[in-house]
N, C-alpha and C positions, 0 to 999 in steps of 0.2 A: 410491610416491607418498607424500609427507609429509602430515601432518595439515593444515598450512597450505595446501598445494596442493589438498587435497581440499575444504577449506572454500571456497576461491576458486572451484573448479569448480562448487560448488552454487549460486553466484550468477550463473550464466551465462544464465539464462532472463530476457530483458528485453523490455519493450514500452514504446513512448513514452507518457508520461503523456497527451499530446495525443490519443492513440488511445482513451483511457478516458473521453472526454467530461467533462473536468474542469470544475468550476465553483468560483469563489471568491467567497463572499458578502462584502458590505460589513462584516459582523461578523467576518470573518477565519476563516470555516469553509470548508475545502476538501472538496469532495465529488467522487467519481469512481467509475466502474464498477469493481466488484471484479475484479481481474485473474484470480482463481481461478474465478470463477463467471460469466464472460462468454464464451459460446461463440465459437469461432473464433480466440481468441487463443492464442499459444504457451504462455502461463502458465495456461490454463484447464483445469479438471478437469470442467467441466460438459458434459453431453451435449446439453442443449437449454436454451432460455431460461427454463425454469421456476425455475431456481436463481439467475437473474441478480438482483443487487441493487447498491446503491451504498454505498460506505464514506464515513464522515463523520469528518474529522480537524480538530479545532480547532487553529489556529495561534497562537503567542504574538504579541502579548499579548492575544489574544482570550479569550473565555469558555473556561473549562476544561470538559472533558467530565464526566460523572457521577462519575468516579473522581478528579477533580481534576487531570487531565493536559492539557497543551497541547504541541504540537510546535514546536521551534525551526525556523526556515526561513531559507534564503538563496537568491539567484538570482531570476530573473524568471519569473513565472507564464505559461505552464506549461513553456516550453521549456528552462529551465535551473534549475528549482526543485529544491532539495535540502532534505529534512526530516531532522531528527535528534531522537530515535533512530529505530530501525526502527518500522514499523507492524505490529502483530500483531492481526489481526481474527478469529483463530480459523481461518477458512477460507483466509485468505491471510496470509502473514507475509513481509514484504520491506522493501525500502528504496526511497525515492524519491530518486534521486541524478542531478543534471544533467539533469532532465526525463525520466528513465527509471525505470520501475517494474521493480525487480529482485527476483525471487522467491528466497526462501531454500530452497524446495522441501521443506518439512516435510510430514509426513503431516497431512491435514485432520483437524480435531477435529469431533466431533459435538456437537449441541446448539445453543443460540442463539448468534448472533454477538455477542461482547462486545469492543469495541475496547479494547486495552490498550497502554500505553506501556512498552516494554522499556528498561531502563536498565542 
Protein backbone atom coordinates (compact mmCIF):
# COMPACT_ATOMS: atom_id res chain seq x y z
CA UNK A 1 0.00 0.00 0.00
CA UNK A 2 1.43 3.36 -0.98
CA UNK A 3 1.49 6.36 1.33
CA UNK A 4 -1.24 8.13 -0.66
CA UNK A 5 -3.51 5.07 -0.46
CA UNK A 6 -2.87 4.75 3.27
CA UNK A 7 -3.82 8.40 3.83
CA UNK A 8 -7.00 7.98 1.79
CA UNK A 9 -7.98 4.91 3.83
CA UNK A 10 -7.67 6.93 7.05
CA UNK A 11 -10.48 9.20 5.84
CA UNK A 12 -13.01 6.39 5.45
CA UNK A 13 -15.02 6.95 8.68
CA UNK A 14 -17.88 9.30 7.78
CA UNK A 15 -21.14 10.49 9.31
CA UNK A 16 -23.66 12.90 7.75
CA UNK A 17 -23.37 16.39 9.21
CA UNK A 18 -27.19 16.35 9.53
CA UNK A 19 -26.84 13.49 12.07
CA UNK A 20 -24.72 15.76 14.32
CA UNK A 21 -27.60 18.17 15.10
CA UNK A 22 -25.97 21.07 13.21
CA UNK A 23 -27.05 24.66 13.83
CA UNK A 24 -26.05 27.75 11.86
CA UNK A 25 -26.48 31.05 13.68
CA UNK A 26 -27.35 34.37 12.04
CA UNK A 27 -23.77 35.43 12.90
CA UNK A 28 -22.34 32.63 10.75
CA UNK A 29 -21.29 30.28 13.54
CA UNK A 30 -21.69 26.56 12.81
CA UNK A 31 -22.18 24.31 15.83
CA UNK A 32 -22.55 20.54 15.79
CA UNK A 33 -22.16 17.53 18.07
CA UNK A 34 -18.54 16.38 18.26
CA UNK A 35 -18.19 13.30 16.02
CA UNK A 36 -15.58 11.80 18.37
CA UNK A 37 -17.51 12.35 21.61
CA UNK A 38 -21.11 11.51 20.68
CA UNK A 39 -21.92 7.90 21.61
CA UNK A 40 -23.37 5.65 18.95
CA UNK A 41 -21.66 7.22 15.95
CA UNK A 42 -19.10 5.28 13.86
CA UNK A 43 -16.63 8.13 14.49
CA UNK A 44 -17.13 8.11 18.28
CA UNK A 45 -14.56 7.15 20.89
CA UNK A 46 -17.00 7.90 23.75
CA UNK A 47 -18.37 5.14 25.94
CA UNK A 48 -21.24 7.22 27.32
CA UNK A 49 -22.75 10.69 27.03
CA UNK A 50 -20.57 12.22 29.77
CA UNK A 51 -17.98 13.23 27.13
CA UNK A 52 -20.53 14.62 24.68
CA UNK A 53 -20.11 18.27 23.68
CA UNK A 54 -20.56 20.56 20.67
CA UNK A 55 -17.98 22.04 18.35
CA UNK A 56 -18.19 25.71 17.33
CA UNK A 57 -16.77 26.73 13.94
CA UNK A 58 -16.93 30.37 12.77
CA UNK A 59 -17.52 30.66 9.04
CA UNK A 60 -16.17 33.47 6.84
CA UNK A 61 -16.95 36.34 6.77
CA UNK A 62 -18.27 35.91 10.32
CA UNK A 63 -16.41 36.75 13.51
CA UNK A 64 -13.17 34.88 13.84
CA UNK A 65 -12.50 32.61 16.81
CA UNK A 66 -10.16 33.55 19.67
CA UNK A 67 -7.15 32.63 17.55
CA UNK A 68 -8.30 34.78 14.64
CA UNK A 69 -9.52 31.97 12.37
CA UNK A 70 -12.68 31.49 10.35
CA UNK A 71 -13.41 28.66 7.91
CA UNK A 72 -14.20 29.07 4.23
CA UNK A 73 -17.38 27.32 3.16
CA UNK A 74 -19.33 26.29 0.07
CA UNK A 75 -22.55 24.36 -0.49
CA UNK A 76 -25.93 24.41 1.18
CA UNK A 77 -26.31 23.92 4.92
CA UNK A 78 -26.21 21.13 6.05
CA UNK A 79 -26.53 18.59 3.22
CA UNK A 80 -23.80 19.77 0.84
CA UNK A 81 -21.75 22.00 3.15
CA UNK A 82 -17.98 21.89 2.66
CA UNK A 83 -15.52 23.64 5.01
CA UNK A 84 -11.87 24.38 4.30
CA UNK A 85 -9.43 23.71 5.78
CA UNK A 86 -9.94 20.76 8.15
CA UNK A 87 -11.35 21.19 11.66
CA UNK A 88 -9.00 20.16 14.47
CA UNK A 89 -10.75 20.28 17.84
CA UNK A 90 -8.19 18.12 19.66
CA UNK A 91 -10.60 15.28 20.36
CA UNK A 92 -11.79 15.22 16.72
CA UNK A 93 -9.84 16.11 13.60
CA UNK A 94 -11.55 15.85 10.29
CA UNK A 95 -13.16 17.40 7.26
CA UNK A 96 -16.69 18.54 6.52
CA UNK A 97 -17.08 17.78 2.82
CA UNK A 98 -20.30 17.50 0.84
CA UNK A 99 -22.34 17.43 4.05
CA UNK A 100 -20.28 14.55 5.51
CA UNK A 101 -18.02 14.64 8.58
CA UNK A 102 -14.94 12.60 7.71
CA UNK A 103 -12.57 11.70 10.53
CA UNK A 104 -8.82 11.68 10.04
CA UNK A 105 -8.60 9.09 12.87
CA UNK A 106 -5.74 10.63 14.78
CA UNK A 107 -5.08 9.68 18.38
CA UNK A 108 -7.17 11.82 20.74
CA UNK A 109 -5.31 14.53 22.61
CA UNK A 110 -5.68 15.05 26.33
CA UNK A 111 -6.50 18.36 27.97
CA UNK A 112 -8.98 21.08 27.07
CA UNK A 113 -10.58 21.23 23.64
CA UNK A 114 -9.11 24.12 21.64
CA UNK A 115 -10.42 24.63 18.14
CA UNK A 116 -7.58 25.19 15.65
CA UNK A 117 -7.52 25.88 11.96
CA UNK A 118 -5.06 23.67 10.07
CA UNK A 119 -3.52 25.25 7.01
